[in-house]
N, C-alpha and C positions, 0 to 999 in steps of 0.2 A: 558232722557229715555234711558236705556241701554237694549240691547238684541241682540241675534245672528242675522246674516244676514237672511233675509226672514221671520222674526218673526212678521212683520206688524207694525213696529214703524212708518214709514212714513205714512202709510195708517191711522193709529190711529191719528196722528197729523193733517193730512189733514181733517179728519172728525171733529175734535174738533173745527176747524175754519170754517167749512162749505165749504171748498174748494173741497171736494168730497161729492157727494150725497149718502145717504144710499140706498141700494137696498131693505132692509127690516129693521124693528125695529125702534127705536127712540133714539135720543140723547137729553139729557137735560143738560144744563149748568146752574148751580144754579137753579133759578126759571124760566128759559126760555127754551121752547122747540125749537129745531132746525127747524125754519121755515124761509122762505124768509124774512118775516117781521122783525124777530128778529136777522137776520145775522149781521147788523151793530153793535148792542150792544154786541152780542156774540164775534165778532172779537175784540171788544174793551176790553172785559173781559179776553179773552184767547190770550196771546201773544205767538207767535210761532217764534222760532229762527231757521233759515235754517241750514241744515247740513253743507253747504259750505258757509262760511262767505262772500266770493266774490259775491254770489248771493244777498246778503242783503245790501252791501255797494256800493253806486253808486254816491255819491256826491264828491265835490272837497276837502272837509276837513272832519275830524272826527266830528267837531262841527256841520257842516251842516247835516251830516248823522243822528246824534243823535237828532237834532232839527226838522228834516223833519216830523216825525209822529205827535209830539205835535203841531207843527205849523198847520198841516192839520186838527187837531182836534179843532183848534181855540184858543190855548193858546196864550194870549197876548204877543206881541214881548218883552215887558219889563220883562216878566217872563221866557222867553225861556232860558236865560243864566243860571238861577238857576236850572231849570229842567235838562238841559244838564249836568251841573257840578255835580249834585246829582247822576245822572245815571252813569256817568263815574267814580265817586268816589266809588260807590257801587261795581264796578268790578276792581278797582285799575288801571284805565286807564286815570286818569286826565292828566298825563304828555303828553298824545297823542292828546289832544284836538285840536291843530292847525296843526297836521300832515295830510298828504295826505293818504287816506286809502290804495291805491294800493302800497304804500311804506312800509307798516307795515308788521311785521312777521306774520306767521299763528296764533300764540297764541294771538298776539295783535289784529288781525282782529276778532278773536272769542270773545274777551272781548268787543270790540266795537260793534259787532253785538248784543250781549246780552244787552249792554247799550241802543241800539236803541229801543229795546222792553221795557226795564225797564222804559225808559223815557215816555212811553205811560201809565204807571201806571196800568198795567193789574192786574186782580185778581189772575191770574195764568200764569206762564211762562212755556212753554213746549219746550223742545229741545231734539234732538237726539245728542248724544255725545259719543265720545270715552272716556273710563274711564280715561286715562291719562290727557286729556284736561279738564275733569270735575273737577278734584282735584285742578288745579291751580286757577280756577275761584271760586270754593266753598270756598277755604281758605280765601277769602277776604270779605265774608259776615259777618256781626256783630255777628250773632248767627247761629251756624250750628251743625248738626249732620251728621254722614256719609251718611244718606239716604235722609233727608229732611231739608229744610231751611224755616223758617218763621220769617219775620222781625216784622210785626205788622198786625193788622186786616185790615189796609188800603193799605198794600203793598203785593206783590206777595208771594205765597208759591211755592217753587221749590222742586220737589221730583224726585229722581231717583228710578226706580223700584216701587214696591208697598210699601207704608209705611204710617204712620200717621204723620200729621204735629207735629213738636216739639213746646214746649212752649217757649215764649221769655225768655231769661235769665235775 
């Protein structure tokens, strides 16, 4: 999500995951109203990438960081390697799999942070981004347009600004 300073990007993202409570109005994610009972499923559906990748990476290896979420969702140990490799491959970060996150460059950390969310297989991925950093990650998705990316009905749609999802190529 792109926008000028103070335009509400962070507030919007925090509302999408139920990390901020509404003062008025309603939020609906798919067929779910934002209620305490629905929060676990909403958080599973909407993956949020933090603005600062260092806030999202905390394990001893990239592999461990990317597998953390799926493991906590109950993905069997035997399936975790495949989940991690697919997520890292989607953002062009497979060569980083055995590296220590705090030794990565800023761009590498951003790619890995996105992979940690993709590994959870959310319906939507939301992130604040600087335009320059967005281009480098967007270029590695299998089908893309300048504004939105959509890989398949079972994988995330990522959009910058307002737009309609693109069809698979």
